[in-house]
KELUM-530794 format. One record per residue (C-alpha): residue number from 1; y, x, z. Coordinates in nm, 3 decimals. Example, Ala and Ser with C-alpha at 12.3 -4.5 7.8 and 13.67 -1.06 7.14 Angstrom:
2
+------+---------+---------+---------+
! resi !      yy !      xx !      zz !
+------+---------+---------+---------+
!    1 !  -0.450 !   1.230 !   0.780 !
!    2 !  -0.106 !   1.367 !   0.714 !
+------+---------+---------+---------+
END
This chain:
327
+------+---------+---------+---------+
! resi !      yy !      xx !      zz !
+------+---------+---------+---------+
!    1 !  -2.420 !  -3.040 !   3.038 !
!    2 !  -2.311 !  -3.165 !   2.696 !
!    3 !  -1.943 !  -3.133 !   2.791 !
!    4 !  -1.965 !  -2.786 !   2.948 !
!    5 !  -1.733 !  -2.511 !   2.829 !
!    6 !  -1.805 !  -2.142 !   2.786 !
!    7 !  -1.635 !  -2.062 !   3.117 !
!    8 !  -1.876 !  -2.300 !   3.294 !
!    9 !  -2.174 !  -2.094 !   3.186 !
!   10 !  -2.065 !  -1.731 !   3.160 !
!   11 !  -2.173 !  -1.464 !   2.914 !
!   12 !  -2.520 !  -1.390 !   3.055 !
!   13 !  -2.629 !  -1.754 !   3.062 !
!   14 !  -2.492 !  -1.811 !   2.711 !
!   15 !  -2.674 !  -1.508 !   2.574 !
!   16 !  -2.995 !  -1.628 !   2.732 !
!   17 !  -2.951 !  -1.969 !   2.570 !
!   18 !  -2.888 !  -1.807 !   2.230 !
!   19 !  -3.200 !  -1.595 !   2.279 !
!   20 !  -3.404 !  -1.912 !   2.329 !
!   21 !  -3.254 !  -2.066 !   2.015 !
!   22 !  -3.346 !  -1.767 !   1.800 !
!   23 !  -3.691 !  -1.614 !   1.765 !
!   24 !  -3.782 !  -1.289 !   1.593 !
!   25 !  -3.952 !  -1.341 !   1.258 !
!   26 !  -4.003 !  -1.179 !   0.919 !
!   27 !  -3.879 !  -0.820 !   0.918 !
!   28 !  -3.730 !  -0.854 !   1.269 !
!   29 !  -3.980 !  -0.720 !   1.525 !
!   30 !  -3.738 !  -0.740 !   1.821 !
!   31 !  -3.457 !  -0.993 !   1.812 !
!   32 !  -3.187 !  -1.102 !   2.059 !
!   33 !  -3.235 !  -0.997 !   2.420 !
!   34 !  -3.260 !  -0.619 !   2.396 !
!   35 !  -2.995 !  -0.352 !   2.341 !
!   36 !  -3.052 !  -0.353 !   1.966 !
!   37 !  -3.266 !  -0.538 !   1.717 !
!   38 !  -3.571 !  -0.372 !   1.565 !
!   39 !  -3.619 !  -0.432 !   1.193 !
!   40 !  -3.919 !  -0.311 !   0.996 !
!   41 !  -3.842 !  -0.039 !   0.746 !
!   42 !  -3.807 !  -0.142 !   0.382 !
!   43 !  -3.931 !   0.078 !   0.095 !
!   44 !  -3.626 !  -0.029 !  -0.107 !
!   45 !  -3.258 !   0.074 !  -0.093 !
!   46 !  -3.083 !  -0.097 !   0.197 !
!   47 !  -2.775 !  -0.311 !   0.148 !
!   48 !  -2.527 !  -0.362 !   0.432 !
!   49 !  -2.229 !  -0.596 !   0.441 !
!   50 !  -2.024 !  -0.799 !   0.685 !
!   51 !  -1.757 !  -1.066 !   0.673 !
!   52 !  -1.537 !  -1.243 !   0.924 !
!   53 !  -1.416 !  -1.601 !   0.951 !
!   54 !  -1.100 !  -1.622 !   1.162 !
!   55 !  -0.974 !  -1.951 !   1.296 !
!   56 !  -0.628 !  -2.028 !   1.159 !
!   57 !  -0.681 !  -1.789 !   0.866 !
!   58 !  -1.010 !  -1.894 !   0.706 !
!   59 !  -1.067 !  -2.234 !   0.864 !
!   60 !  -0.938 !  -2.498 !   1.104 !
!   61 !  -1.178 !  -2.624 !   1.368 !
!   62 !  -1.154 !  -2.990 !   1.262 !
!   63 !  -1.237 !  -2.918 !   0.898 !
!   64 !  -1.613 !  -2.887 !   0.950 !
!   65 !  -1.883 !  -2.929 !   1.210 !
!   66 !  -1.998 !  -2.628 !   1.417 !
!   67 !  -2.327 !  -2.618 !   1.226 !
!   68 !  -2.139 !  -2.626 !   0.893 !
!   69 !  -1.917 !  -2.343 !   1.019 !
!   70 !  -2.221 !  -2.131 !   1.104 !
!   71 !  -2.385 !  -2.208 !   0.771 !
!   72 !  -2.065 !  -2.121 !   0.586 !
!   73 !  -2.031 !  -1.793 !   0.778 !
!   74 !  -2.379 !  -1.685 !   0.668 !
!   75 !  -2.335 !  -1.772 !   0.301 !
!   76 !  -1.991 !  -1.610 !   0.276 !
!   77 !  -2.138 !  -1.282 !   0.403 !
!   78 !  -2.470 !  -1.307 !   0.216 !
!   79 !  -2.289 !  -1.360 !  -0.114 !
!   80 !  -2.222 !  -0.985 !  -0.124 !
!   81 !  -2.596 !  -0.919 !  -0.103 !
!   82 !  -2.653 !  -1.165 !  -0.389 !
!   83 !  -2.389 !  -0.984 !  -0.595 !
!   84 !  -2.598 !  -0.667 !  -0.581 !
!   85 !  -2.918 !  -0.842 !  -0.681 !
!   86 !  -3.059 !  -0.806 !  -0.331 !
!   87 !  -3.239 !  -1.019 !  -0.080 !
!   88 !  -3.119 !  -1.084 !   0.275 !
!   89 !  -3.352 !  -0.959 !   0.550 !
!   90 !  -3.168 !  -0.968 !   0.884 !
!   91 !  -2.839 !  -1.100 !   1.020 !
!   92 !  -2.616 !  -1.008 !   1.315 !
!   93 !  -2.366 !  -1.264 !   1.447 !
!   94 !  -2.068 !  -1.166 !   1.665 !
!   95 !  -1.875 !  -1.457 !   1.815 !
!   96 !  -1.535 !  -1.430 !   1.980 !
!   97 !  -1.406 !  -1.756 !   2.124 !
!   98 !  -1.182 !  -1.911 !   2.391 !
!   99 !  -1.347 !  -1.971 !   2.728 !
!  100 !  -1.264 !  -2.343 !   2.689 !
!  101 !  -1.479 !  -2.377 !   2.376 !
!  102 !  -1.757 !  -2.635 !   2.431 !
!  103 !  -2.102 !  -2.483 !   2.473 !
!  104 !  -2.243 !  -2.746 !   2.237 !
!  105 !  -2.020 !  -2.615 !   1.958 !
!  106 !  -2.130 !  -2.256 !   2.020 !
!  107 !  -2.488 !  -2.379 !   2.000 !
!  108 !  -2.414 !  -2.557 !   1.672 !
!  109 !  -2.264 !  -2.244 !   1.514 !
!  110 !  -2.565 !  -2.033 !   1.614 !
!  111 !  -2.804 !  -2.291 !   1.475 !
!  112 !  -2.606 !  -2.308 !   1.151 !
!  113 !  -2.631 !  -1.932 !   1.098 !
!  114 !  -2.995 !  -1.925 !   1.209 !
!  115 !  -3.105 !  -2.210 !   0.982 !
!  116 !  -2.916 !  -2.078 !   0.677 !
!  117 !  -3.058 !  -1.730 !   0.727 !
!  118 !  -3.416 !  -1.858 !   0.757 !
!  119 !  -3.383 !  -2.066 !   0.440 !
!  120 !  -3.273 !  -1.748 !   0.264 !
!  121 !  -3.573 !  -1.555 !   0.396 !
!  122 !  -3.378 !  -1.365 !   0.660 !
!  123 !  -3.373 !  -1.370 !   1.040 !
!  124 !  -3.091 !  -1.381 !   1.292 !
!  125 !  -3.163 !  -1.057 !   1.477 !
!  126 !  -2.886 !  -1.044 !   1.738 !
!  127 !  -2.512 !  -1.009 !   1.784 !
!  128 !  -2.240 !  -1.022 !   2.046 !
!  129 !  -2.023 !  -1.259 !   2.250 !
!  130 !  -1.662 !  -1.193 !   2.348 !
!  131 !  -1.361 !  -1.385 !   2.478 !
!  132 !  -1.065 !  -1.441 !   2.245 !
!  133 !  -0.774 !  -1.678 !   2.190 !
!  134 !  -0.919 !  -1.812 !   1.866 !
!  135 !  -1.269 !  -1.839 !   1.721 !
!  136 !  -1.376 !  -1.540 !   1.513 !
!  137 !  -1.722 !  -1.524 !   1.356 !
!  138 !  -1.834 !  -1.189 !   1.219 !
!  139 !  -2.160 !  -1.194 !   1.026 !
!  140 !  -2.334 !  -0.873 !   0.923 !
!  141 !  -2.620 !  -0.894 !   0.675 !
!  142 !  -2.888 !  -0.633 !   0.618 !
!  143 !  -3.056 !  -0.666 !   0.281 !
!  144 !  -3.256 !  -0.462 !   0.037 !
!  145 !  -3.268 !  -0.421 !  -0.337 !
!  146 !  -3.625 !  -0.428 !  -0.477 !
!  147 !  -3.475 !  -0.338 !  -0.815 !
!  148 !  -3.176 !  -0.116 !  -0.893 !
!  149 !  -2.872 !  -0.238 !  -0.695 !
!  150 !  -2.622 !  -0.405 !  -0.926 !
!  151 !  -2.274 !  -0.247 !  -0.912 !
!  152 !  -1.933 !  -0.346 !  -1.044 !
!  153 !  -1.899 !  -0.029 !  -1.244 !
!  154 !  -2.139 !  -0.066 !  -1.538 !
!  155 !  -1.962 !  -0.299 !  -1.781 !
!  156 !  -1.957 !  -0.171 !  -2.141 !
!  157 !  -1.735 !  -0.245 !  -2.437 !
!  158 !  -1.883 !  -0.539 !  -2.627 !
!  159 !  -2.061 !  -0.692 !  -2.326 !
!  160 !  -2.044 !  -1.065 !  -2.266 !
!  161 !  -1.887 !  -1.188 !  -1.942 !
!  162 !  -2.080 !  -1.459 !  -1.756 !
!  163 !  -2.033 !  -1.667 !  -1.444 !
!  164 !  -2.275 !  -1.884 !  -1.248 !
!  165 !  -2.212 !  -2.243 !  -1.142 !
!  166 !  -1.867 !  -2.399 !  -1.170 !
!  167 !  -1.521 !  -2.285 !  -1.065 !
!  168 !  -1.220 !  -2.435 !  -0.893 !
!  169 !  -1.381 !  -2.714 !  -0.693 !
!  170 !  -1.382 !  -2.533 !  -0.358 !
!  171 !  -1.020 !  -2.429 !  -0.409 !
!  172 !  -0.928 !  -2.795 !  -0.463 !
!  173 !  -1.123 !  -2.881 !  -0.149 !
!  174 !  -0.923 !  -2.625 !   0.049 !
!  175 !  -0.596 !  -2.770 !  -0.082 !
!  176 !  -0.703 !  -3.116 !   0.026 !
!  177 !  -0.802 !  -2.991 !   0.370 !
!  178 !  -0.460 !  -2.829 !   0.399 !
!  179 !  -0.300 !  -3.167 !   0.337 !
!  180 !  -0.258 !  -3.207 !  -0.038 !
!  181 !  -0.261 !  -3.565 !  -0.161 !
!  182 !  -0.603 !  -3.720 !  -0.210 !
!  183 !  -0.746 !  -3.722 !  -0.561 !
!  184 !  -1.056 !  -3.865 !  -0.724 !
!  185 !  -1.346 !  -3.635 !  -0.642 !
!  186 !  -1.174 !  -3.527 !  -0.319 !
!  187 !  -1.480 !  -3.558 !  -0.097 !
!  188 !  -1.690 !  -3.365 !  -0.348 !
!  189 !  -1.428 !  -3.089 !  -0.351 !
!  190 !  -1.415 !  -3.070 !   0.028 !
!  191 !  -1.795 !  -3.050 !   0.036 !
!  192 !  -1.789 !  -2.755 !  -0.206 !
!  193 !  -1.555 !  -2.570 !   0.029 !
!  194 !  -1.754 !  -2.655 !   0.341 !
!  195 !  -2.093 !  -2.567 !   0.192 !
!  196 !  -2.075 !  -2.259 !  -0.033 !
!  197 !  -2.406 !  -2.119 !  -0.156 !
!  198 !  -2.477 !  -1.747 !  -0.177 !
!  199 !  -2.656 !  -1.708 !  -0.512 !
!  200 !  -2.932 !  -1.492 !  -0.366 !
!  201 !  -3.212 !  -1.629 !  -0.583 !
!  202 !  -3.004 !  -1.604 !  -0.899 !
!  203 !  -2.875 !  -1.254 !  -0.829 !
!  204 !  -3.226 !  -1.129 !  -0.757 !
!  205 !  -3.364 !  -1.292 !  -1.072 !
!  206 !  -3.091 !  -1.139 !  -1.289 !
!  207 !  -3.152 !  -0.796 !  -1.139 !
!  208 !  -3.531 !  -0.824 !  -1.175 !
!  209 !  -3.487 !  -0.910 !  -1.545 !
!  210 !  -3.257 !  -0.610 !  -1.597 !
!  211 !  -2.986 !  -0.831 !  -1.745 !
!  212 !  -2.651 !  -0.734 !  -1.583 !
!  213 !  -2.462 !  -0.418 !  -1.663 !
!  214 !  -2.219 !  -0.502 !  -1.382 !
!  215 !  -2.209 !  -0.780 !  -1.123 !
!  216 !  -2.004 !  -0.901 !  -0.826 !
!  217 !  -1.933 !  -1.227 !  -0.648 !
!  218 !  -1.628 !  -1.447 !  -0.701 !
!  219 !  -1.476 !  -1.503 !  -0.358 !
!  220 !  -1.103 !  -1.436 !  -0.387 !
!  221 !  -1.053 !  -1.590 !  -0.734 !
!  222 !  -1.190 !  -1.524 !  -1.081 !
!  223 !  -0.884 !  -1.332 !  -1.201 !
!  224 !  -0.853 !  -1.096 !  -0.907 !
!  225 !  -1.229 !  -1.037 !  -0.892 !
!  226 !  -1.256 !  -0.983 !  -1.269 !
!  227 !  -0.973 !  -0.730 !  -1.235 !
!  228 !  -1.177 !  -0.549 !  -0.968 !
!  229 !  -1.479 !  -0.538 !  -1.197 !
!  230 !  -1.259 !  -0.415 !  -1.484 !
!  231 !  -1.109 !  -0.142 !  -1.265 !
!  232 !  -1.448 !  -0.025 !  -1.138 !
!  233 !  -1.585 !  -0.014 !  -1.495 !
!  234 !  -1.267 !   0.135 !  -1.649 !
!  235 !  -1.270 !  -0.146 !  -1.906 !
!  236 !  -1.069 !  -0.455 !  -2.000 !
!  237 !  -1.207 !  -0.803 !  -1.930 !
!  238 !  -1.102 !  -1.085 !  -2.163 !
!  239 !  -1.157 !  -1.438 !  -2.030 !
!  240 !  -1.150 !  -1.734 !  -2.270 !
!  241 !  -0.968 !  -2.023 !  -2.101 !
!  242 !  -1.158 !  -2.286 !  -2.301 !
!  243 !  -1.493 !  -2.157 !  -2.174 !
!  244 !  -1.420 !  -2.185 !  -1.801 !
!  245 !  -1.689 !  -2.402 !  -1.632 !
!  246 !  -1.458 !  -2.634 !  -1.438 !
!  247 !  -1.607 !  -2.820 !  -1.142 !
!  248 !  -1.656 !  -3.194 !  -1.213 !
!  249 !  -1.425 !  -3.285 !  -0.922 !
!  250 !  -1.134 !  -3.133 !  -1.119 !
!  251 !  -1.146 !  -3.405 !  -1.384 !
!  252 !  -0.884 !  -3.609 !  -1.202 !
!  253 !  -0.610 !  -3.347 !  -1.242 !
!  254 !  -0.426 !  -3.196 !  -1.540 !
!  255 !  -0.619 !  -2.940 !  -1.744 !
!  256 !  -0.363 !  -2.666 !  -1.683 !
!  257 !  -0.376 !  -2.714 !  -1.306 !
!  258 !  -0.756 !  -2.729 !  -1.312 !
!  259 !  -0.765 !  -2.396 !  -1.496 !
!  260 !  -0.526 !  -2.242 !  -1.245 !
!  261 !  -0.758 !  -2.346 !  -0.962 !
!  262 !  -1.058 !  -2.200 !  -1.147 !
!  263 !  -0.877 !  -1.874 !  -1.222 !
!  264 !  -0.693 !  -1.814 !  -0.898 !
!  265 !  -0.821 !  -2.050 !  -0.632 !
!  266 !  -1.114 !  -1.850 !  -0.495 !
!  267 !  -1.374 !  -1.975 !  -0.245 !
!  268 !  -1.641 !  -2.028 !  -0.516 !
!  269 !  -1.892 !  -1.757 !  -0.416 !
!  270 !  -2.041 !  -1.760 !  -0.764 !
!  271 !  -2.163 !  -1.450 !  -0.949 !
!  272 !  -1.957 !  -1.279 !  -1.217 !
!  273 !  -2.158 !  -1.044 !  -1.437 !
!  274 !  -2.158 !  -0.868 !  -1.771 !
!  275 !  -2.450 !  -0.828 !  -2.012 !
!  276 !  -2.508 !  -0.711 !  -2.370 !
!  277 !  -2.497 !  -0.987 !  -2.636 !
!  278 !  -2.861 !  -0.915 !  -2.727 !
!  279 !  -2.961 !  -1.060 !  -2.388 !
!  280 !  -2.808 !  -1.404 !  -2.449 !
!  281 !  -3.141 !  -1.556 !  -2.549 !
!  282 !  -3.312 !  -1.421 !  -2.236 !
!  283 !  -3.037 !  -1.566 !  -2.021 !
!  284 !  -3.071 !  -1.906 !  -2.185 !
!  285 !  -3.450 !  -1.908 !  -2.141 !
!  286 !  -3.465 !  -1.772 !  -1.789 !
!  287 !  -3.486 !  -2.006 !  -1.490 !
!  288 !  -3.205 !  -1.895 !  -1.264 !
!  289 !  -3.168 !  -2.200 !  -1.043 !
!  290 !  -2.810 !  -2.255 !  -1.153 !
!  291 !  -2.614 !  -2.295 !  -1.476 !
!  292 !  -2.465 !  -1.977 !  -1.626 !
!  293 !  -2.169 !  -1.981 !  -1.866 !
!  294 !  -2.044 !  -1.713 !  -2.103 !
!  295 !  -1.668 !  -1.696 !  -2.043 !
!  296 !  -1.550 !  -1.384 !  -2.224 !
!  297 !  -1.605 !  -1.028 !  -2.338 !
!  298 !  -1.550 !  -0.670 !  -2.227 !
!  299 !  -1.312 !  -0.462 !  -2.437 !
!  300 !  -1.165 !  -0.114 !  -2.437 !
!  301 !  -0.860 !  -0.073 !  -2.217 !
!  302 !  -0.779 !  -0.171 !  -1.861 !
!  303 !  -0.719 !  -0.486 !  -1.660 !
!  304 !  -0.789 !  -0.852 !  -1.728 !
!  305 !  -0.641 !  -1.099 !  -1.976 !
!  306 !  -0.674 !  -1.472 !  -2.045 !
!  307 !  -0.709 !  -1.558 !  -2.414 !
!  308 !  -0.750 !  -1.869 !  -2.627 !
!  309 !  -1.041 !  -1.933 !  -2.865 !
!  310 !  -0.875 !  -1.720 !  -3.131 !
!  311 !  -0.828 !  -1.428 !  -2.893 !
!  312 !  -0.453 !  -1.472 !  -2.846 !
!  313 !  -0.324 !  -1.383 !  -2.496 !
!  314 !  -0.217 !  -1.662 !  -2.264 !
!  315 !   0.019 !  -1.633 !  -1.968 !
!  316 !  -0.142 !  -1.527 !  -1.644 !
!  317 !  -0.083 !  -1.749 !  -1.339 !
!  318 !   0.170 !  -1.617 !  -1.090 !
!  319 !  -0.089 !  -1.632 !  -0.813 !
!  320 !  -0.405 !  -1.457 !  -0.929 !
!  321 !  -0.616 !  -1.501 !  -0.615 !
!  322 !  -0.637 !  -1.436 !  -0.242 !
!  323 !  -0.552 !  -1.096 !  -0.098 !
!  324 !  -0.515 !  -1.031 !   0.274 !
!  325 !  -0.182 !  -0.888 !   0.397 !
!  326 !   0.001 !  -1.013 !   0.088 !
!  327 !   0.242 !  -1.310 !   0.104 !
+------+---------+---------+---------+
END
C-alpha cells in the first residue's frame, strides 16, 4: 500500500481517503465529501485569495518533503490574508498531479496543508483532484477582517516604512537549491525557503491597533512590492539601504550581494507597511510576535528609490524582483 500510485487507487478512492484525513471544524460545518463546503457566516468583511505552486516553476519535487510542500502552499496563500490584517477561516486545496505520483506523497501534501491551516485557526474545507503532467497545488483561503481591511493604497507623505522579520534569506535558499555553491548558513537559508510563515498574528495585531496606513506582503521582492504599494498610494517610497534587516544566513556573503538578495530576491512573505512617525513608540512597545524594522519613508512623487543614510539615491539593481511572464 505504501508504494501505490494514484492510478492504483483512482479518484473516488483518493477523495474518500482525503475525506478521512480531514474533519470539519471551526467555521466549517460541512467539509470534504459533499458538492461544496458549508462555512458559517462571519459578521466581518470577507477576504478571499488563492495562490498556485507549479512544479518546475515554483518548486522541484526533491527540494522538500510532501508535508513541507503542503505547509508551504498554505502559508504562501495565507500571507495575502495576513497582509490585509485578517484571520484565515477556511481553505480549499486543488491538486493536479501525474497518475504515477505516489499516494503517500499526496497524503503528505494534504496533511501539510491541513496541519498548517489548523495551527492558523482555519480548516481545510474541501478542494479538487485532477490529472496533470506536473504537480500543481492551488490553495484558496477564505478569511475575514474583524477590523478595517488593510489596503496598499493609504500611505501618506511623511509616513515611516516598516518591514517585519528579515529579508533575503529565503532568496539565498532558493539559489542554493537551484545549484549555487554552498555557503555558510546554507542550511538555514534553505529552511527559510522551505518553511515560510504567513504573518497572520502580526498582521491582525497591527490592524487591531490601527497602526498601518497601508500594508501588503513581500513575496516577489521588496523593491517590486514597494513599487506596487507606492503606485497604489500615488506616493514615492524611499528605502534606506543601511536599514535593511538582512537575514543572519547572509553574513557569509558580500554586503552588496546580500542587499541585492534582500531587495530583489523575493520569497520572504514578510509584511511591508507604512505608519505615521507618531506611532513609532506604540510599535516598539507592542508585542507582535516578530521583529519590525523601520526601513524608510514615504515622500511626494511616484515610484521607489534606494537611498543612503544621507538621503542620496543609490543605483537600483537590474533585477528588482520576480514577475511572471517576464524573462
